FIDREN-162247 format. One line per field, with one value per residue (C-alpha): residue number from 1; residue in three letters; x, z, y. Coordinates in nm, 2 decimals, m for minus. Example, Ala and Ser with C-alpha at 12.3 -4.5 7.8 and 13.67 -1.06 7.14 Angstrom:
BEGIN
seq = c(1  2);
type = c(ALA  SER);
xx = c(1.23  1.37);
zz = c(0.78  0.71);
yy = c(m0.45  m0.11);
//
This chain:
BEGIN
seq = c(1  2  3  4  5  6  7  8  9  10  11  12  13  14  15  16  17  18  19  20  21  22  23  24  25  26  27  28  29  30  31  32  33  34  35  36  37  38  39  40  41  42  43  44  45  46  47  48  49  50  51  52  53  54  55  56  57  58  59  60  61  62  63  64  65  66  67  68  69  70  71  72  73  74  75  76  77  78  79  80  81  82  83  84  85  86  87  88  89);
type = c(UNK  UNK  UNK  UNK  UNK  UNK  UNK  UNK  UNK  UNK  UNK  UNK  UNK  UNK  UNK  UNK  UNK  UNK  UNK  UNK  UNK  UNK  UNK  UNK  UNK  UNK  UNK  UNK  UNK  UNK  UNK  UNK  UNK  UNK  UNK  UNK  UNK  UNK  UNK  UNK  UNK  UNK  UNK  UNK  UNK  UNK  UNK  UNK  UNK  UNK  UNK  UNK  UNK  UNK  UNK  UNK  UNK  UNK  UNK  UNK  UNK  UNK  UNK  UNK  UNK  UNK  UNK  UNK  UNK  UNK  UNK  UNK  UNK  UNK  UNK  UNK  UNK  UNK  UNK  UNK  UNK  UNK  UNK  UNK  UNK  UNK  UNK  UNK  UNK);
xx = c(1.72  1.61  1.66  1.71  2.04  2.27  2.50  2.69  2.80  3.15  3.16  3.40  3.75  3.87  4.26  4.47  4.51  4.13  4.03  4.06  3.74  3.40  3.49  3.74  4.04  3.75  3.69  4.09  4.27  4.04  4.19  4.54  4.56  4.83  4.75  4.93  4.81  4.72  4.48  4.24  3.89  3.64  3.29  2.99  2.65  2.47  2.10  1.90  2.06  1.71  1.66  1.98  1.86  1.54  1.39  1.37  1.76  1.84  1.93  2.19  2.38  2.40  2.50  2.80  2.88  2.89  3.23  3.07  3.01  3.36  3.47  3.30  3.40  3.83  3.81  3.70  4.03  4.11  3.85  3.93  3.67  3.82  3.60  3.30  2.97  3.14  2.85  2.98  2.73);
zz = c(m7.39  m7.12  m7.18  m6.78  m6.73  m6.46  m6.20  m5.89  m5.60  m5.49  m5.10  m4.88  m4.93  m4.76  m4.76  m4.81  m4.54  m4.50  m4.92  m4.84  m4.57  m4.52  m4.15  m4.13  m3.86  m3.59  m3.64  m3.71  m3.46  m3.21  m3.38  m3.39  m3.73  m3.94  m4.21  m4.56  m4.82  m5.15  m5.32  m5.25  m5.35  m5.43  m5.38  m5.59  m5.44  m5.83  m5.83  m6.19  m6.23  m6.25  m5.87  m5.80  m5.66  m5.55  m5.20  m5.07  m5.15  m4.97  m4.65  m4.75  m5.02  m4.65  m4.46  m4.67  m4.74  m4.34  m4.17  m3.91  m4.07  m4.21  m3.90  m3.75  m4.07  m4.02  m3.60  m3.75  m3.90  m4.23  m4.45  m4.66  m4.70  m4.97  m5.24  m5.05  m5.09  m5.43  m5.77  m6.08  m6.38);
yy = c(4.29  4.53  4.91  4.96  5.17  5.05  5.33  5.24  5.35  5.27  5.07  4.97  4.89  4.60  4.67  4.39  4.27  4.14  4.06  3.71  3.72  3.91  3.99  4.22  4.34  4.36  3.99  3.85  4.02  3.81  3.51  3.35  3.37  3.56  3.76  3.77  4.10  3.99  4.24  4.54  4.47  4.73  4.67  4.85  4.88  4.91  5.02  5.09  5.46  5.64  5.47  5.73  6.04  5.88  6.02  5.66  5.60  5.96  5.84  5.55  5.83  6.07  5.78  5.67  6.06  6.11  6.11  5.97  5.63  5.65  5.74  5.42  5.22  5.25  5.22  4.87  4.83  4.66  4.90  5.20  5.45  5.71  5.63  5.53  5.71  5.82  5.76  5.64  5.67);
//
């Protein structure tokens, strides 16, 4: 059994309207489809806990925590970013 400990970072959360598709409302709004909200599903990025503070990942954390990135994701439609960038140990 491995002794590696894992941590994760909360990613984007598709809203109920797009939980069944990886493309989000940005694509669905261009298609003649109706969507029935079913569920919200969070996505986590999982990394070894010793890598959470690795300097190589610092740009990723800064991006996920930036308001500019969050605004861009919100503009796509269909995604919630309330927990984006939150680290779970």
